[in-house]
C-alpha atoms as one frame of an Amber mdcrd trajectory, in Angstrom:
protein
 176.638 408.783  64.699 180.006 410.170  63.449 182.897 408.794  66.005 187.091
 409.546  65.204 187.441 406.013  65.259 185.564 405.553  61.943 188.111 407.990
  60.265 190.962 406.021  57.848 193.546 408.865  58.835 193.028 410.387  61.969
 193.458 413.794  60.752 190.593 417.041  60.455 191.135 419.797  58.152 190.426
 422.866  59.873 187.514 425.018  59.292 189.060 428.518  58.239 186.577 431.098
  57.688 187.429 433.951  55.567 188.164 431.964  52.229 190.332 429.112  52.737
 187.901 426.862  53.546 186.341 425.437  50.575 183.976 422.321  49.745 187.160
 421.143  47.472 189.357 421.273  50.372 187.010 419.316  52.645 186.405 416.689
  50.176 190.030 416.114  49.455 190.121 416.064  53.348 187.480 413.355  53.566
 188.744 411.343  50.325 192.331 410.943  51.906 190.703 409.287  54.693 190.461
 412.256  57.323 187.465 414.445  58.071 186.732 417.731  55.983 185.439 421.023
  57.717 183.073 423.728  55.936 183.664 427.121  57.814 180.162 428.680  58.204
 181.355 431.888  59.776 180.841 435.363  58.340 178.274 433.441  55.618 174.494
 433.703  55.833 172.752 430.190  55.755 171.960 430.238  52.263 175.735 430.668
  51.195 176.445 427.642  53.876 173.692 425.314  51.900 175.009 426.100  48.649
 178.482 424.797  49.778 176.841 421.958  51.716 175.257 420.755  48.276 178.630
 421.286  46.188 180.594 419.166  48.902 178.210 416.463  48.852 178.386 416.238
  44.949 182.192 416.086  45.323 182.391 413.842  48.051 179.742 410.970  49.798
 181.751 410.887  53.072 181.329 412.624  56.047 181.886 416.273  57.048 181.284
 418.961  59.220 180.314 422.287  59.311 181.871 424.892  61.945 179.392 427.538
  63.396 180.783 430.838  65.560 178.890 430.845  68.761 177.474 434.501  69.269
 177.920 436.112  72.906 173.768 436.307  73.021 173.735 432.519  72.495 176.779
 431.229  74.683 176.509 429.852  78.531 180.465 430.531  79.442 181.633 432.423
  81.579 178.980 431.692  83.977 179.628 435.512  85.211 177.641 436.241  81.921
 174.848 433.832  81.782 172.427 436.362  82.849 170.665 438.648  80.706 172.080
 441.763  82.291 175.889 440.721  82.527 175.622 439.718  78.719 174.349 443.440
  77.803 176.870 445.096  80.037 179.883 443.470  78.293 178.259 443.941  74.830
 177.861 447.471  75.726 181.748 447.571  76.947 182.632 446.138  73.786 180.916
 448.456  71.474 182.219 451.375  73.499 185.760 449.893  73.014 184.937 449.698
  69.356 184.148 452.815  69.249 187.475 454.751  70.335 189.564 452.008  68.362
 187.462 453.030  65.033 188.206 456.693  65.994 191.819 455.615  66.246 191.828
 453.936  63.218 190.122 457.193  61.508 192.650 459.577  62.644 195.643 457.512
  61.721 197.412 458.069  58.783 198.830 454.615  58.432 199.833 451.576  58.568
 197.873 451.555  55.546 199.470 452.190  52.297 198.403 451.712  48.499 195.023
 452.771  49.205 194.344 450.680  52.282 192.314 453.688  53.963 189.416 453.519
  56.273 187.034 455.972  56.160 184.209 456.730  59.223 182.860 453.153  59.701
 179.927 452.693  61.718 179.468 450.188  64.793 177.514 447.244  62.934 174.184
 446.176  64.943 175.276 445.317  68.036 172.370 442.428  67.533 174.068 440.679
  64.752 174.381 437.137  65.592 175.726 436.036  62.241 172.642 433.782  61.201
 173.300 431.678  64.479 169.313 430.542  64.520 169.744 429.865  60.846 172.590
 427.884  60.327 171.516 425.992  63.526 168.203 424.943  61.402 170.472 424.181
  58.437 172.564 421.839  60.285 169.537 420.019  61.441 167.152 420.091  58.153
 170.459 418.707  56.366 171.460 416.613  58.913 175.075 417.826  58.731 177.144
 414.681  60.085 179.182 416.689  62.381 178.724 420.498  63.342 181.680 422.224
  65.805 181.380 425.373  67.860 184.544 427.964  68.083 184.277 431.155  70.276
 181.150 430.339  72.830 179.453 427.064  74.579 175.767 426.779  73.464 173.060
 425.855  75.831 172.660 422.225  76.858 169.311 421.736  74.961 171.288 422.706
  71.637 173.347 419.622  72.032 170.491 417.273  73.253 168.817 418.346  70.139
 171.771 417.208  67.618 172.321 414.233  69.529 168.631 413.191  68.839 169.429
 413.903  65.141 172.417 411.762  65.393 175.031 414.743  64.540 178.051 414.576
  66.372 178.910 417.836  68.137 182.528 418.961  68.739 183.543 422.243  70.789
 186.604 424.168  70.466 188.522 424.493  73.972 191.844 426.204  75.285 192.157
 424.965  78.967 190.546 422.400  81.151 187.945 424.308  82.555 186.360 425.075
  79.408 186.833 421.264  78.501 184.976 420.560  81.573 182.186 423.035  80.807
 181.866 421.625  77.412 181.756 418.044  78.397 179.200 418.894  80.949 177.008
 420.855  78.312 177.124 417.625  75.921 179.636 418.079  73.580 180.756 414.500
  71.833 184.131 415.543  71.060 186.751 418.383  71.927 189.036 420.112  69.561
 192.233 420.995  72.072 193.565 424.285  70.366 197.107 425.111  71.456 199.031
 428.637  71.204 200.573 427.501  68.501 197.521 427.395  66.314 197.043 430.056
  63.226 193.848 432.039  63.137 191.482 433.266  66.126 192.214 431.319  69.600
 189.111 429.095  70.351 188.746 430.612  73.989 185.089 430.485  75.444 185.576
 433.771  76.975 187.159 436.391  74.409 188.430 438.761  77.357 190.466 435.872
  79.126 194.140 435.954  77.883 194.739 433.064  76.023 196.641 429.989  77.947
 200.370 429.478  77.187 201.109 425.688  77.705 202.125 424.325  75.051 199.770
 421.762  72.848 201.410 418.557  74.500 200.890 419.851  78.031 197.504 420.945
  77.420 196.374 417.742  75.933 197.717 415.892  79.172 195.771 418.777  81.359
 192.223 418.047  79.454 192.634 414.327  79.094 192.953 414.357  83.027 190.132
 416.585  83.404 187.767 415.067  81.012 187.295 411.487  79.187 185.683 412.334
  75.815 187.881 411.929  72.805 190.481 414.821  71.510 191.436 416.327  68.483
 194.544 417.850  68.986 195.158 421.552  66.998 197.893 424.235  67.047 201.121
 423.909  65.301 201.103 420.323  63.696 203.185 420.156  60.699 205.254 416.891
  60.693 204.689 412.919  61.105 206.909 413.750  64.570 204.005 416.996  65.543
 201.168 414.450  64.649 202.944 411.334  66.495 203.594 413.611  69.959 200.390
 414.717  69.974 198.901 411.625  69.893 200.994 410.162  72.323 199.995 413.137
  74.425 196.183 412.071  74.618 194.775 413.093  71.220 192.655 410.534  69.196
 193.021 412.638  66.087 194.684 415.936  64.906 194.047 418.919  63.318 195.489
 420.799  61.081 194.746 424.347  59.137 198.086 426.154  58.158 199.253 423.574
  56.700 196.750 423.241  53.993 197.027 426.930  53.169 198.815 426.644  50.160
 196.838 423.759  48.859 195.388 423.724  45.778 192.103 423.197  47.127 191.989
 425.730  49.465 190.911 429.385  49.017 193.421 431.504  50.517 193.657 434.925
  49.056 196.361 435.824  46.630 198.234 438.082  49.092 197.766 435.670  52.147
 199.263 433.132  49.858 202.146 435.475  48.881 203.121 436.465  52.337 203.307
 432.850  53.537 205.315 432.236  50.673 207.558 435.086  51.376 208.131 434.725
  55.119 208.561 430.614  54.364 211.972 431.958  51.849 212.966 434.882  54.174
 211.589 437.574  51.784 209.595 439.066  55.122 209.864 438.915  58.637 209.246
 434.903  59.400 207.552 435.556  62.785 203.726 434.940  63.984 202.531 436.512
  66.802 199.207 436.970  68.608 196.594 440.256  67.844 193.335 441.517  68.533
 193.991 444.243  65.988 192.069 442.846  63.003 188.819 441.406  64.889 188.816
 442.046  68.449 189.380 438.367  69.317 193.182 437.105  69.910 194.229 435.442
  66.749 197.740 434.413  65.147 199.249 435.537  62.099 202.440 436.823  60.223
 203.744 439.898  62.129 202.866 442.922  59.768 202.966 446.687  60.249 198.974
 446.708  61.471 199.554 444.388  64.230 202.596 445.957  65.211 200.675 449.522
  65.396 197.686 448.603  67.423 199.309 446.002  70.283 196.385 447.300  72.375
 193.634 446.420  70.317 190.423 446.111  72.511 188.477 442.765  73.435 185.689
 443.964  71.248 184.771 441.039  68.631 182.717 441.149  66.356 182.473 445.056
  66.371 186.343 445.539  65.694 185.823 442.665  62.840 183.314 444.857  60.926
 185.349 448.085  61.758 188.275 446.813  60.126 186.851 445.010  57.055 186.988
 448.173  54.552 190.900 448.322  55.276 191.414 444.769  54.893 189.696 444.373
  51.796 191.441 447.251  49.978 194.570 446.176  51.502 194.191 442.616  49.713
 192.799 444.344  46.633 196.022 446.303  46.464 198.315 443.217  47.520 199.442
 444.848  50.506 200.681 442.426  53.308 201.192 445.198  55.837 197.302 445.851
  56.434 195.708 442.397  55.914 195.074 439.703  58.589 197.810 436.934  57.337
 196.546 433.972  59.560 198.821 431.295  59.963 200.205 428.818  63.004 203.913
 428.266  63.951 204.336 425.773  61.525 203.693 427.696  58.533 207.144 426.833
  56.849 205.691 423.410  56.289 202.533 424.458  53.932 203.175 423.252  50.152
 201.131 424.096  47.074 200.142 420.787  46.514 197.015 418.498  46.487 195.389
 418.472  49.860 195.325 414.635  50.383 199.276 414.253  49.628 200.076 417.126
  52.195 197.599 415.024  54.675 198.707 411.181  54.033 202.358 412.778  54.660
 201.418 413.205  58.376 201.251 409.665  58.770 204.349 408.753  57.201 207.514
 406.894  58.672 207.111 408.698  62.019 203.186 408.747  62.247
């Protein structure tokens, strides 16, 4: 089974759903001595299978696949473990999403340049992002590492993965989540601090995300749990990597740092916004929002985020509802109505080969 000790370079290329993660990026991370990831979120099992095939043609090294855990399959928080609790929580989210949809439909902005929204329907409430099919794929393909985000699978799933020699990782954001993941059977914890770009990996989407800096969070989780730890969130320099490891991390994970890399599938509008922010051509500030997906996520602050600071806890319904708007905005090159996920260290992102970027983390200060 894969272990962090087997890495020549203690770094992981974060899974970034929605386009940035590619087989080429995962292969580059592996060839640099680290671990690359494919992001299975928002893809069906056949598309993930194609990416696994492509990745294995590019690299013979270990790699990981990240899965989103749907509410129906999650076992955390305990209050929603029973079917009645899960059904009630889903009903609340659907109703909140309908209200949010109506606000978007009635609004005249902020969606210039053709990025409009027209009466999108609430998606199938039973949509689980192909959960069972993707789990079956992971087992069939004997993927070396699988990581889980947005929820905690039941212990039987961890046991089945372990029986097949597959290493399991769970994203956690506080010590309580870490203890729950360890008790369920996780092999490694990815400890995500508030500095991270993209979605916060809270196991309970309705819980306010923690604000403890990554270094403090690592100490708290290390005291609560003996499992190997991967530090994630704002790691952009050798000094950041060194500090994370000194605080208890066995490896570090980077995502934002790779968004401009040659191998990343980052969209044109996203690349432009990152470059503009770094060079002072747009507001160089990141903030948390639920406006695009219904889950808290950090990105470059734009007009859409400012217009809907009170967007509801209603993932994945809000994500589906805003999909047409985001697609139109991206096609128009409109940075103000598309999610521009980025962590606090976005200024360090560079248009270079991913291997160069990753190896730089472990330079003189690493």
